[in-house]
N, C-alpha and C positions, 0 to 999 in steps of 0.2 A: 504494500500500500504506500502511496506517496506521502510525503511529509504533511502536506496540507490536509489530505483526506484522513490520515491517521489522527491529526490534531482535532479535526472536526468530529470524528467518531469518539475520541476520548472526551471531548467537551460535552457531547450529547449524553454519553454514559455517566459522566460526573453529575450532570444536572438531573437526569431522569433515573439513573441507577438501573436501567434496563440492560439485560444481557440475555444470552440464550438460556441460561439456567433459570433466570427469573421468569421468563416467558413459559418455559417448560413446567416449572412448579406451579405457576399460576393456572396453566391449563389443567394440571392434575387436580388442583384445588377446585376448579370449576366443575370438572367431571365428577369429582367426589361429592360436591355439594348437590349437583343435579341428581346423582344416584341416591344420595341420602334423602332428598326431597321425595323422590319417587317411592322409596321404601317407606317413608313415613306416611305417604298417601295410601299405599297398599296396606300398611299396618292399620290405618284407620278403617279401611274397608274390611279387613279381616276381623277387627274388633267387632264391627257391626255384624259380620256374617257368622263368625264362629269364635268363641273366646278361648280356645284351647291351643293345640299344638301349632297350627299355622301362624298364630299370633306370636308365639315364642320364636319361631324361625324368622319371621319378618322383623321382629325387634332386634334379634341378634345381627341380621344382615344390615339393618339400618344403623345400628351402633358401630358396626365394623366400617361401613362407608363414611360415617360421620367422623370416626377416628382418622381415617385416611385423609379426609378433607382438612381436618384441623392440623394434622402433621404436615401436609403439603403446604398449607397456608403459612405455618411457622417457618418451614424451610424456604418458602418463597420470599418472605420478609428478610430472613437471614441472608439469602443470596443477593437480594437487592441492596442491602447495606454493604455487603462485601464488595460487590461490583462498583458501587458508588465510591467507596473509600479507595479501592485500587485505582480507579480512574482519577480521583483527586490527586493521589500520590504521583501517578504518571504525568498528570498535567503540571503539577508543581515541578517535577524534574525537567519537563520539556521547557517550561517557561523560564526556568533558571538559565537556560542557554541564551546568551545574548544575541546570537545571530537570528533568532526568531522574532525579536522585537523590531517592529517597523521603524522606530526611531534610530535604532542602531544600524539598520540597513542604510538609512539616509546618511548617517554620519560616515559609514564606511564608503559610500559612493562619493561623498564630498572629499574624504581623505584621499581616495584614489585619484580624483581629479586634481587635487592640490599637489600631491607628491609626484604623480605621474606613474603610468603603468610600468615603465621600464625599471623604475626603482622599487616598485612594490613586489614584482614577481620574485626576485631573489629573496626578499624578506619573507614572503609567503612560503617559498620553498623550504627555507630554513625552519620556519614554524611548523610546517607539515612534517618535516623530517623529525623534529624534536617531539612532536605529538606522537608520531608512529613509534619512536624509540621508547617514549614513556609508556605507551600502551603495551608494547611488547614486554617491557620491564615489569609492569603491573600484573600482566597475565602470567608471567613466569613466576613471580612471587606468590601469586594466588595458587598456582598449580603446585608449587613446592609446599606451601602451607597445607593444602589438601592431602598431599602425600604423607606429610608428617602427622597429620591428624588421623589418617586412616590406619 
């Protein structure tokens, strides 16, 4: 996914808290609620028709579906909160990067115009090289720490 599309998706997730697991558990809660309602209606019918064993069976099924609906609703709320928090953290990490700020892009363009492209290219090359070496050094340290901890 491109940077802007990923940013927009994370923004929507942070504001709404919607993710695939939230929608899935919401659907399970809806189906469980509908099934529970159907069994409660059938139970009312059975109470009027016959007050013995069919009633017990209907009540057990209604209670089981109601339990599934309640569990799915709790899991749905939990998943929504988790998705929202993860998206907020990801957005905070993304917005801390200066190059995503529109003001910084304008400052960068003004700097390039003022200094000149021929002078900026070697400075940028040194910066990219230093960043690559730092990244390589950090991943090597992390791999060594994982090996020592294992």
